[in-house]
N, CA, C and O atoms as a GROMACS GRO file, in nm:
protein
  276
    1LYS      N    1   6.377   6.101  12.400
    1LYS     CA    2   6.454   6.040  12.292
    1LYS      C    3   6.605   6.052  12.319
    1LYS      O    4   6.680   5.957  12.297
    2ILE      N    5   6.648   6.167  12.366
    2ILE     CA    6   6.789   6.189  12.398
    2ILE      C    7   6.832   6.094  12.510
    2ILE      O    8   6.942   6.039  12.508
    3ASN      N    9   6.745   6.077  12.608
    3ASN     CA   10   6.775   5.989  12.720
    3ASN      C   11   6.792   5.844  12.673
    3ASN      O   12   6.879   5.772  12.722
    4LYS      N   13   6.711   5.803  12.578
    4LYS     CA   14   6.718   5.668  12.524
    4LYS      C   15   6.852   5.646  12.452
    4LYS      O   16   6.914   5.540  12.465
    5GLU      N   17   6.896   5.745  12.376
    5GLU     CA   18   7.025   5.736  12.306
    5GLU      C   19   7.141   5.732  12.405
    5GLU      O   20   7.238   5.659  12.385
    6LYS      N   21   7.129   5.810  12.512
    6LYS     CA   22   7.234   5.809  12.616
    6LYS      C   23   7.242   5.672  12.682
    6LYS      O   24   7.351   5.623  12.710
    7GLN      N   25   7.128   5.610  12.707
    7GLN     CA   26   7.126   5.476  12.767
    7GLN      C   27   7.192   5.374  12.674
    7GLN      O   28   7.266   5.286  12.719
    8LYS      N   29   7.166   5.385  12.544
    8LYS     CA   30   7.228   5.295  12.447
    8LYS      C   31   7.380   5.311  12.449
    8LYS      O   32   7.455   5.213  12.447
    9LEU      N   33   7.425   5.436  12.452
    9LEU     CA   34   7.568   5.464  12.455
    9LEU      C   35   7.631   5.411  12.583
    9LEU      O   36   7.738   5.351  12.580
   10ASP      N   37   7.564   5.433  12.697
   10ASP     CA   38   7.615   5.384  12.824
   10ASP      C   39   7.627   5.231  12.823
   10ASP      O   40   7.726   5.177  12.872
   11LYS      N   41   7.528   5.162  12.768
   11LYS     CA   42   7.533   5.016  12.760
   11LYS      C   43   7.647   4.972  12.670
   11LYS      O   44   7.716   4.874  12.700
   12LYS      N   45   7.667   5.042  12.560
   12LYS     CA   46   7.775   5.008  12.468
   12LYS      C   47   7.911   5.025  12.537
   12LYS      O   48   7.997   4.938  12.526
   13LEU      N   49   7.929   5.136  12.607
   13LEU     CA   50   8.056   5.160  12.676
   13LEU      C   51   8.080   5.057  12.786
   13LEU      O   52   8.192   5.011  12.804
   14THR      N   53   7.975   5.021  12.858
   14THR     CA   54   7.986   4.921  12.963
   14THR      C   55   8.027   4.787  12.903
   14THR      O   56   8.114   4.719  12.957
   15ARG      N   57   7.965   4.749  12.794
   15ARG     CA   58   7.998   4.622  12.728
   15ARG      C   59   8.142   4.623  12.678
   15ARG      O   60   8.212   4.522  12.688
   16GLN      N   61   8.188   4.736  12.624
   16GLN     CA   62   8.326   4.747  12.580
   16GLN      C   63   8.423   4.724  12.696
   16GLN      O   64   8.523   4.654  12.681
   17LYS      N   65   8.392   4.785  12.810
   17LYS     CA   66   8.478   4.770  12.928
   17LYS      C   67   8.481   4.626  12.977
   17LYS      O   68   8.587   4.574  13.014
   18ILE      N   69   8.365   4.560  12.976
   18ILE     CA   70   8.358   4.421  13.020
   18ILE      C   71   8.440   4.332  12.927
   18ILE      O   72   8.517   4.247  12.974
   19LEU      N   73   8.425   4.350  12.797
   19LEU     CA   74   8.500   4.270  12.701
   19LEU      C   75   8.650   4.296  12.710
   19LEU      O   76   8.730   4.202  12.703
   20LEU      N   77   8.689   4.421  12.727
   20LEU     CA   78   8.830   4.454  12.742
   20LEU      C   79   8.886   4.390  12.869
   20LEU      O   80   8.996   4.336  12.869
   21GLY      N   81   8.809   4.395  12.977
   21GLY     CA   82   8.851   4.333  13.103
   21GLY      C   83   8.868   4.183  13.088
   21GLY      O   84   8.966   4.126  13.136
   22ALA      N   85   8.775   4.119  13.021
   22ALA     CA   86   8.783   3.974  12.999
   22ALA      C   87   8.906   3.940  12.916
   22ALA      O   88   8.976   3.842  12.943
   23PHE      N   89   8.932   4.020  12.815
   23PHE     CA   90   9.050   4.001  12.731
   23PHE      C   91   9.179   4.012  12.814
   23PHE      O   92   9.269   3.930  12.803
   24LEU      N   93   9.185   4.115  12.898
   24LEU     CA   94   9.306   4.136  12.979
   24LEU      C   95   9.324   4.025  13.081
   24LEU      O   96   9.437   3.981  13.104
   25VAL      N   97   9.216   3.980  13.144
   25VAL     CA   98   9.227   3.871  13.241
   25VAL      C   99   9.280   3.745  13.172
   25VAL      O  100   9.368   3.678  13.226
   26GLU      N  101   9.226   3.714  13.055
   26GLU     CA  102   9.275   3.596  12.983
   26GLU      C  103   9.422   3.612  12.945
   26GLU      O  104   9.500   3.516  12.955
   27THR      N  105   9.460   3.730  12.901
   27THR     CA  106   9.600   3.756  12.866
   27THR      C  107   9.690   3.739  12.988
   27THR      O  108   9.799   3.684  12.979
   28LEU      N  109   9.643   3.788  13.103
   28LEU     CA  110   9.720   3.773  13.227
   28LEU      C  111   9.732   3.627  13.268
   28LEU      O  112   9.839   3.581  13.308
   29GLU      N  113   9.620   3.553  13.259
   29GLU     CA  114   9.621   3.413  13.299
   29GLU      C  115   9.714   3.330  13.210
   29GLU      O  116   9.781   3.239  13.259
   30LYS      N  117   9.717   3.361  13.083
   30LYS     CA  118   9.804   3.287  12.989
   30LYS      C  119   9.947   3.338  12.993
   30LYS      O  120  10.038   3.275  12.939
   31ASN      N  121   9.968   3.452  13.057
   31ASN     CA  122  10.099   3.516  13.065
   31ASN      C  123  10.159   3.535  12.925
   31ASN      O  124  10.276   3.506  12.901
   32SER      N  125  10.075   3.583  12.834
   32SER     CA  126  10.116   3.594  12.694
   32SER      C  127  10.182   3.727  12.658
   32SER      O  128  10.228   3.745  12.545
   33VAL      N  129  10.187   3.820  12.751
   33VAL     CA  130  10.256   3.947  12.727
   33VAL      C  131  10.359   3.965  12.838
   33VAL      O  132  10.324   3.980  12.955
   34GLU      N  133  10.483   3.963  12.800
   34GLU     CA  134  10.591   3.972  12.897
   34GLU      C  135  10.582   4.100  12.979
   34GLU      O  136  10.572   4.210  12.925
   35GLY      N  137  10.586   4.084  13.110
   35GLY     CA  138  10.585   4.198  13.201
   35GLY      C  139  10.447   4.247  13.240
   35GLY      O  140  10.435   4.329  13.332
   36LEU      N  141  10.343   4.199  13.174
   36LEU     CA  142  10.208   4.247  13.204
   36LEU      C  143  10.163   4.203  13.343
   36LEU      O  144  10.099   4.281  13.414
   37ARG      N  145  10.195   4.081  13.381
   37ARG     CA  146  10.156   4.034  13.516
   37ARG      C  147  10.223   4.120  13.623
   37ARG      O  148  10.158   4.166  13.716
   38GLN      N  149  10.352   4.139  13.609
   38GLN     CA  150  10.426   4.217  13.709
   38GLN      C  151  10.371   4.359  13.716
   38GLN      O  152  10.351   4.414  13.824
   39TYR      N  153  10.346   4.418  13.601
   39TYR     CA  154  10.291   4.553  13.596
   39TYR      C  155  10.154   4.558  13.664
   39TYR      O  156  10.126   4.650  13.741
   40THR      N  157  10.070   4.461  13.635
   40THR     CA  158   9.936   4.458  13.692
   40THR      C  159   9.939   4.441  13.843
   40THR      O  160   9.869   4.511  13.916
   41VAL      N  161  10.022   4.347  13.890
   41VAL     CA  162  10.034   4.324  14.035
   41VAL      C  163  10.083   4.450  14.106
   41VAL      O  164  10.040   4.480  14.217
   42HIS      N  165  10.172   4.523  14.042
   42HIS     CA  166  10.230   4.643  14.102
   42HIS      C  167  10.136   4.763  14.094
   42HIS      O  168  10.123   4.838  14.190
   43GLU      N  169  10.072   4.781  13.980
   43GLU     CA  170   9.996   4.904  13.955
   43GLU      C  171   9.846   4.897  13.988
   43GLU      O  172   9.787   4.999  14.025
   44LEU      N  173   9.785   4.780  13.976
   44LEU     CA  174   9.641   4.772  13.999
   44LEU      C  175   9.601   4.815  14.140
   44LEU      O  176   9.505   4.890  14.154
   45PRO      N  177   9.670   4.769  14.243
   45PRO     CA  178   9.632   4.814  14.378
   45PRO      C  179   9.640   4.967  14.395
   45PRO      O  180   9.563   5.025  14.472
   46LYS      N  181   9.733   5.031  14.325
   46LYS     CA  182   9.744   5.178  14.333
   46LYS      C  183   9.631   5.246  14.257
   46LYS      O  184   9.588   5.355  14.294
   47PHE      N  185   9.584   5.181  14.150
   47PHE     CA  186   9.476   5.236  14.068
   47PHE      C  187   9.343   5.232  14.142
   47PHE      O  188   9.262   5.324  14.129
   48LEU      N  189   9.321   5.126  14.219
   48LEU     CA  190   9.195   5.110  14.291
   48LEU      C  191   9.194   5.200  14.414
   48LEU      O  192   9.288   5.198  14.493
   49THR      N  193   9.089   5.278  14.429
   49THR     CA  194   9.084   5.372  14.541
   49THR      C  195   8.983   5.330  14.649
   49THR      O  196   8.999   5.365  14.766
   50ARG      N  197   8.881   5.257  14.609
   50ARG     CA  198   8.778   5.217  14.706
   50ARG      C  199   8.813   5.083  14.768
   50ARG      O  200   8.858   4.992  14.699
   51ASP      N  201   8.793   5.072  14.900
   51ASP     CA  202   8.824   4.947  14.970
   51ASP      C  203   8.748   4.829  14.912
   51ASP      O  204   8.802   4.719  14.900
   52ILE      N  205   8.623   4.851  14.876
   52ILE     CA  206   8.541   4.741  14.821
   52ILE      C  207   8.599   4.691  14.689
   52ILE      O  208   8.593   4.572  14.660
   53ASP      N  209   8.655   4.781  14.609
   53ASP     CA  210   8.717   4.742  14.482
   53ASP      C  211   8.848   4.667  14.508
   53ASP      O  212   8.879   4.569  14.440
   54LYS      N  213   8.923   4.714  14.606
   54LYS     CA  214   9.048   4.647  14.641
   54LYS      C  215   9.022   4.504  14.689
   54LYS      O  216   9.093   4.411  14.652
   55LYS      N  217   8.918   4.488  14.772
   55LYS     CA  218   8.882   4.354  14.820
   55LYS      C  219   8.837   4.266  14.705
   55LYS      O  220   8.870   4.148  14.700
   56LEU      N  221   8.761   4.322  14.613
   56LEU     CA  222   8.712   4.247  14.498
   56LEU      C  223   8.826   4.194  14.412
   56LEU      O  224   8.820   4.082  14.362
   57MET      N  225   8.929   4.274  14.393
   57MET     CA  226   9.040   4.238  14.304
   57MET      C  227   9.155   4.168  14.375
   57MET      O  228   9.248   4.121  14.310
   58ASN      N  229   9.149   4.159  14.506
   58ASN     CA  230   9.259   4.103  14.585
   58ASN      C  231   9.294   3.960  14.544
   58ASN      O  232   9.412   3.927  14.530
   59ASP      N  233   9.193   3.874  14.525
   59ASP     CA  234   9.220   3.736  14.487
   59ASP      C  235   9.294   3.727  14.354
   59ASP      O  236   9.387   3.648  14.338
   60LEU      N  237   9.253   3.809  14.259
   60LEU     CA  238   9.318   3.809  14.128
   60LEU      C  239   9.463   3.854  14.140
   60LEU      O  240   9.553   3.791  14.084
   61VAL      N  241   9.487   3.961  14.213
   61VAL     CA  242   9.623   4.012  14.229
   61VAL      C  243   9.711   3.910  14.300
   61VAL      O  244   9.826   3.887  14.261
   62GLU      N  245   9.657   3.848  14.405
   62GLU     CA  246   9.735   3.747  14.478
   62GLU      C  247   9.766   3.627  14.390
   62GLU      O  248   9.876   3.572  14.394
   63SER      N  249   9.669   3.586  14.309
   63SER     CA  250   9.688   3.473  14.220
   63SER      C  251   9.797   3.503  14.117
   63SER      O  252   9.882   3.419  14.090
   64LEU      N  253   9.793   3.622  14.059
   64LEU     CA  254   9.893   3.662  13.962
   64LEU      C  255  10.032   3.668  14.026
   64LEU      O  256  10.131   3.625  13.967
   65ASN      N  257  10.036   3.722  14.146
   65ASN     CA  258  10.163   3.736  14.217
   65ASN      C  259  10.221   3.598  14.249
   65ASN      O  260  10.341   3.577  14.234
   66LYS      N  261  10.136   3.506  14.292
   66LYS     CA  262  10.180   3.372  14.324
   66LYS      C  263  10.233   3.300  14.200
   66LYS      O  264  10.333   3.229  14.207
   67ASP      N  265  10.166   3.320  14.087
   67ASP     CA  266  10.208   3.256  13.962
   67ASP      C  267  10.344   3.307  13.915
   67ASP      O  268  10.415   3.236  13.844
   68MET      N  269  10.381   3.429  13.955
   68MET     CA  270  10.511   3.484  13.914
   68MET      C  271  10.625   3.424  13.995
   68MET      O  272  10.740   3.424  13.950
   69GLU      N  273  10.594   3.375  14.114
   69GLU     CA  274  10.701   3.324  14.203
   69GLU      C  275  10.746   3.188  14.162
   69GLU      O  276  10.835   3.131  14.226
   0.00000   0.00000   0.00000
């Protein structure tokens, strides 16, 4: 029973992260928060530690960077 509750909590937390990520991507694409794109382009690569994660996010970072130019 405890394991079942933990799984429910894990699913809830995962869904929260996905929704927050979707919200932030949309905010970045619309450029609706001043400085958020620049901050993301600068800080996200430092936040990511695994090469596979860096490769996954590279297109997004490059797209944001290009849109700022």
